[in-house]
C-alpha positions in Angstrom: 35.7 -20.9 29.5 34.4 -19.9 26.0 30.8 -20.7 27.0 31.1 -18.9 30.4 29.6 -21.9 32.2 30.8 -23.2 35.5 30.2 -26.9 35.0 31.0 -27.8 38.6 28.0 -25.7 39.7 25.5 -27.5 37.4 23.3 -30.2 38.9 23.4 -33.8 37.5 20.2 -33.2 35.6 21.6 -30.0 34.0 24.8 -31.8 33.1 22.8 -34.6 31.5 21.0 -32.1 29.3 24.0 -30.0 28.4 26.8 -32.7 28.0 24.9 -35.9 28.1 26.9 -36.9 31.2 25.1 -39.1 33.7 27.1 -38.6 36.9 29.6 -35.9 37.8 29.5 -36.7 41.5 33.0 -38.2 41.6 34.4 -35.1 39.8 32.6 -32.8 42.2 33.8 -34.8 45.2 37.4 -34.8 44.0 37.4 -31.1 43.2 35.8 -30.3 46.6 38.5 -32.4 48.4 41.3 -30.6 46.5 39.9 -27.2 47.4 39.5 -28.2 51.0 43.1 -29.5 51.1 44.7 -26.3 49.8 42.4 -24.0 51.9 43.1 -26.1 54.9 46.8 -25.7 54.5 46.4 -22.0 54.1 44.3 -21.8 57.2 46.7 -23.9 59.2 49.6 -21.5 58.3 47.5 -18.4 59.0 46.4 -19.9 62.4 50.0 -21.1 63.2 48.9 -24.7 63.8 51.8 -26.7 65.2 54.0 -28.9 63.1 53.9 -31.5 61.6 50.2 -31.2 60.5 50.8 -27.7 59.1 53.2 -26.8 56.3 55.1 -24.2 58.3 58.6 -24.9 57.0 59.9 -23.9 53.6 60.8 -27.5 52.9 57.3 -28.8 53.6 55.4 -26.0 51.8 57.8 -26.3 48.8 57.3 -30.1 48.7 53.5 -29.6 48.8 53.6 -27.0 46.0 55.6 -29.5 43.9 53.0 -32.2 44.4 54.8 -34.2 47.1 53.4 -35.1 50.5 55.4 -34.5 53.7 55.6 -36.8 56.7 53.2 -36.0 59.4 51.0 -33.6 57.4 48.4 -36.4 56.9 47.8 -35.6 53.3 46.6 -38.1 50.7 49.2 -38.5 48.0 46.7 -38.6 45.2 45.0 -35.4 46.4 48.3 -33.6 46.7 49.3 -34.7 43.2 45.8 -33.7 41.9 46.2 -30.3 43.5 49.6 -29.8 41.8 48.1 -30.8 38.5 45.2 -28.4 39.0 47.6 -25.6 39.7 49.1 -26.0 36.2 45.8 -25.8 34.4 45.0 -22.6 32.5 42.9 -20.0 34.3 39.1 -20.2 33.9 37.3 -17.1 35.1 33.9 -18.7 34.7 34.7 -21.4 37.3 34.1 -20.3 40.8 36.1 -23.4 42.0 39.0 -22.6 39.8 39.1 -19.0 40.9 39.1 -20.0 44.6 41.7 -22.7 44.0 44.0 -20.3 42.1 43.7 -17.6 44.7 44.6 -20.0 47.5 47.4 -21.7 45.6 48.8 -18.3 44.7 48.7 -17.3 48.4 50.7 -20.5 49.3 53.2 -19.7 46.5 53.6 -16.1 47.7 54.0 -17.3 51.3 56.7 -19.7 50.3 58.5 -16.9 48.4 58.3 -14.6 51.4 59.6 -17.3 53.7 62.5 -18.1 51.4 63.4 -14.4 51.2 63.3 -14.1 55.0 65.5 -17.1 55.5 67.9 -15.8 52.8 68.1 -12.4 54.5 68.7 -14.2 57.9 71.5 -16.3 56.5 73.1 -13.3 54.8 73.0 -11.2 57.9 74.7 -14.0 59.9 77.4 -14.4 57.2 78.0 -10.6 57.2 77.9 -10.5 61.0 79.5 -7.3 62.3 78.8 -4.4 64.6 76.8 -2.8 61.9 74.7 -5.9 61.2 73.4 -6.5 64.7 70.3 -4.4 64.0 69.8 -6.3 60.7 70.0 -9.7 62.5 67.6 -8.4 65.3 65.2 -7.2 62.6 65.3 -10.6 60.8 64.9 -12.5 64.1 61.9 -10.3 65.0 60.3 -10.9 61.6 61.0 -14.6 61.7 59.3 -14.9 65.1 56.3 -12.8 63.8 55.9 -14.9 60.7 54.2 -18.3 60.5 57.3 -20.0 59.3 59.1 -22.4 61.6 62.9 -22.5 61.3 64.5 -23.2 64.7 67.9 -23.6 63.2 67.9 -20.1 61.6 66.5 -18.6 64.8 69.2 -20.2 66.9 71.9 -19.1 64.4 70.6 -15.5 64.5 70.5 -15.5 68.3 74.1 -16.8 68.4 75.2 -14.2 65.8 73.7 -11.4 67.7 75.3 -12.6 70.9 78.7 -13.0 69.3 78.5 -9.6 67.6 77.4 -7.9 70.9 80.3 -9.5 72.7 82.8 -8.3 70.1 81.3 -4.8 70.2 81.5 -4.7 74.0 85.0 -6.0 74.0 84.2 -9.4 75.5 85.8 -11.6 72.8 
């Protein structure tokens, strides 16, 4: 960082001259694999790729961001752990790799936070179900369906809550 050099962008011959290091190939391969992994998961979420290969549940995305693999995602345990460790490293603005990684990791963290908030609002609207919350439940259900998160249980609970509230309002209890 202090030198303003992106060492991952240097060729082997340049690294030999600067650091007297013979081969950075393994480090480059690992860093490329980590970046591909996090960008792949971001893309799968954005493209709404079906479960289980995508991390489209709060549980699976949370596990990934904590360095744990989830069944069916097809991730390498060591890469997931390495990605988690890399996420805890200090920022390095001179590294193009680190900037791309941090931007993608941050996107995944923000997405998880948005999903957790959405699920929390859904559960709260179900718990407070009344005539005045039908619209709130409909709004959350619409937002849940529009988002990339998959939570069939919450969707079912919201539909049930809307149905029950509507029946109460219409006198069909």
